[in-house]
C-alpha positions in Angstrom: 0.4 -0.1 0.1 1.8 3.2 -0.9 1.7 6.0 1.8 -0.9 8.6 -0.4 -3.9 5.6 0.5 -2.6 4.6 4.0 -3.1 8.3 5.0 -6.4 7.7 3.1 -7.8 5.0 5.1 -6.8 6.2 8.4 -8.1 9.7 7.9 -11.5 8.4 7.0 -10.7 5.8 10.0 -10.7 8.8 12.1 -13.3 10.7 10.8 -15.7 7.5 11.3 -13.9 7.8 15.2 -15.0 10.3 15.6 -18.6 10.7 14.1 -19.0 7.0 16.7 -17.7 9.2 19.6 -19.6 11.6 19.4 -23.1 9.4 19.7 -24.8 9.7 22.2 -24.4 6.3 24.1 -26.0 3.6 26.7 -24.0 1.5 28.9 -25.7 -1.6 30.9 -23.1 -4.0 31.3 -20.0 -1.5 33.3 -17.9 -3.6 36.8 -16.8 -1.5 38.3 -13.1 -3.2 38.6 -13.5 -3.8 34.8 -13.4 0.3 34.3 -9.9 0.5 36.1 -7.6 3.1 34.0 -4.1 0.9 34.1 -1.6 3.2 35.3 -4.7 3.5 38.2 -4.0 -0.8 39.0 -0.4 0.6 38.8 -0.9 2.5 40.9 -2.2 1.6 43.8 -0.5 -1.6 43.3 2.6 0.3 44.6 1.6 2.4 46.5 -0.1 -0.6 48.4 3.7 -2.8 47.6 1.2 -5.4 45.8 3.0 -7.4 43.0 0.8 -7.9 40.5 0.2 -11.6 37.6 1.7 -12.1 35.1 -1.4 -12.6 33.3 -2.1 -8.4 33.8 1.0 -7.1 31.6 3.3 -8.7 29.9 6.6 -6.1 31.4 5.1 -4.5 34.1 8.7 -2.4 34.6 6.9 -0.3 31.1 4.9 1.4 33.9 7.1 4.4 34.9 5.1 7.2 37.9 5.8 10.4 38.4 6.3 10.6 42.3 6.2 14.1 41.7 3.1 14.9 40.3 -0.2 14.5 42.4 -2.8 15.0 39.5 -5.1 11.9 38.8 -3.4 9.8 34.8 -5.6 9.9 31.9 -5.6 6.5 29.9 -7.9 8.4 27.7 -5.6 9.5 24.9 -3.3 6.1 25.2 -4.5 3.7 22.8 -1.3 1.4 22.9 -2.8 -1.2 25.9 0.5 -3.1 27.7 -1.6 -6.2 27.3 -2.4 -8.4 23.5 -2.8 -11.6 24.8 -6.2 -13.6 24.8 -6.8 -15.3 27.9 -9.4 -17.6 28.6 -12.6 -17.7 30.9 -11.1 -18.4 34.3 -8.0 -15.8 33.6 -10.2 -13.6 32.9 -12.2 -14.3 36.6 -8.1 -14.3 37.8 -7.5 -10.6 36.1 -10.8 -9.5 39.0 -9.5 -10.6 42.0 -5.8 -9.0 41.3 -7.0 -5.8 40.8 -9.7 -6.3 44.6 -6.1 -6.9 45.2 -5.4 -3.0 44.9 -8.7 -2.0 45.3 -8.7 -2.2 49.2 -10.0 1.2 51.1 -12.8 3.1 50.5 -9.6 6.1 49.0 -9.2 3.9 46.3 -12.2 3.3 45.9 -13.4 6.7 45.1 -11.2 7.2 42.7 -11.9 4.3 40.4 -15.3 5.1 40.8 -14.3 8.7 40.0 -12.0 7.9 37.3 -14.8 5.7 35.3 -17.4 8.6 35.6 -15.5 10.7 33.9 -14.0 8.2 31.8 -17.8 7.2 29.8 -18.6 10.7 29.9 -16.1 11.5 27.5 -17.5 8.8 25.2 -20.0 10.7 25.0 -22.1 7.9 27.0 -25.5 9.5 27.9 -26.7 6.6 30.7 -25.1 3.8 32.8 -25.3 1.3 34.8 -22.7 0.7 37.1 -22.6 -3.0 38.4 -20.2 -3.7 41.8 -20.9 -6.7 44.6 -19.8 -4.5 48.1 -16.7 -4.9 50.5 -15.6 -5.3 53.5 -12.4 -2.5 52.6 -10.2 -0.4 55.0 -11.3 3.8 55.3 -8.2 4.4 54.1 -4.7 3.2 53.1 -3.3 2.7 56.8 -5.7 -0.2 56.8 -6.3 0.5 60.5 -9.7 0.6 60.5 -12.5 -2.0 58.4 -15.5 -0.4 56.9 -18.8 -2.0 56.3 -20.5 -2.7 53.0 -22.7 -0.7 53.5 -19.5 2.1 53.1 -19.0 0.8 50.6 -21.4 1.6 48.2 -22.4 5.2 49.8 -18.8 5.9 49.1 -19.8 4.8 45.0 -22.7 6.6 45.2 -21.7 9.6 46.7 -19.1 10.2 43.9 -22.1 9.6 41.3 -23.7 12.3 43.2 -21.0 15.3 42.6 -20.5 14.0 39.8 -24.2 14.8 38.9 -22.6 18.1 40.6 -20.0 18.9 38.9 -21.5 18.5 35.1 -24.2 20.0 36.0 -22.9 23.2 36.7 -20.5 22.6 33.7 -22.8 22.3 32.0 -24.6 25.6 32.7 -21.5 27.3 32.4 -21.0 26.7 28.8 -24.5 26.4 27.9 -24.2 30.5 29.0 -21.9 31.3 26.4 -22.5 30.7 22.5 -20.9 27.3 22.5 -23.3 24.7 24.8 -22.0 20.8 26.3 -23.8 17.7 24.6 -26.5 15.5 27.4 -25.0 15.5 31.3 -24.6 11.6 31.5 -26.6 9.7 34.4 -25.1 7.3 36.3 -26.7 4.2 38.1 -25.5 1.9 40.5 -26.6 -1.6 40.3 -25.2 -4.1 43.2 -24.0 -6.9 43.1 -24.1 -10.4 44.2 -20.8 -13.3 43.8 -22.6 -16.1 42.8 -18.8 -17.4 44.7 -19.0 -16.0 47.7 -21.9 -18.2 50.7 -24.9 -18.0 50.3 -25.1 -15.7 53.5 -22.7 -12.9 51.4 -25.8 -13.4 49.1 -28.4 -12.3 51.5 -26.3 -9.6 53.7 -26.3 -7.9 49.4 -29.9 -8.9 48.9 -31.0 -6.8 52.0 -28.6 -4.2 51.5 -30.8 -3.4 48.1 -33.5 -3.7 49.4 -32.3 -0.7 52.1 -31.8 1.8 49.6 -35.0 0.8 47.6 -37.1 1.6 50.7 -35.3 4.7 51.0 -36.4 5.7 47.9 -32.3 5.9 46.3 -32.2 6.5 43.1 -28.9 5.4 41.9 -29.1 1.4 43.1 -31.7 0.2 40.4 -31.8 -3.0 41.1 -29.5 -6.3 42.2 -26.8 -8.5 39.7 -26.5 -12.3 39.3 -22.4 -12.1 38.5 -19.3 -14.0 39.0 -17.6 -17.1 37.8 -20.0 -19.5 36.2 -18.4 -22.8 37.0 -19.0 -21.8 40.9 -22.2 -22.1 41.9 -25.4 -22.4 40.1 -28.7 -19.2 40.1 -30.8 -22.2 40.9 -29.3 -22.2 44.6 -30.1 -17.9 44.5 -33.4 -18.6 43.0 -35.2 -17.5 46.4 -33.3 -14.7 47.1 -34.4 -13.3 43.9 -37.5 -14.7 44.1 -37.2 -12.3 46.6 -35.8 -9.1 45.2 -38.2 -9.2 43.0 -41.0 -8.9 44.8 -39.6 -6.6 47.1 -39.6 -4.3 43.6 -36.0 -4.6 42.7 -35.3 -5.3 38.9 -32.4 -8.5 38.7 -29.7 -8.8 36.2 -28.3 -12.3 35.6 -25.3 -13.2 33.9 -24.5 -16.3 31.9 -25.3 -19.6 33.3 
């Protein structure tokens, strides 16, 4: 292929990508931990002295951090992915476990939630359903005191509320001038039940979801059954999901 044809093809691809980016989108299946930026994962691992599995990256040494900078790294302009190899389903779940080793406190949770919301908004997502399994984390990186599962959910919901307030202010400011902004992304949250965990954990998460529903929390939509489908059948959890539906919650179920 000569240079002229290559240049024409690249220009066509750029036009197409720009057009697709500008289209309003709906994201109905976003796992919070799965949305973590690679730079953030590396930084959290460094701060928490975690050695990540080679499943994640071919060469961890290629990642360098600016210790002087206090700003949040942004991957949105970096199209170069570190990992290029294919992964099995089992390897994907092992990677989720690696991410959990780094998101050990509410500060880390707040950061990855903040970044996920802004990354989706950057791609012109108009409506987002973010899901995550409530976990017992520490309050901060010192790991001195533990938080609750409710603290976990409250942290995510607080970031969503702050995000909407921030974007609403930006929208009002921009539209007071000649050039306006597009839609303000609407974020919502789905509480997940991990089928690999115990039935007691499942009941606890279900009870937490019903609590938010009784409080008429606008962000919590319902409950999702997630996790490794090889670990437990939906049949074991069906009574819990029946109770949730009777309580008026919407439910979502991964592959069975």
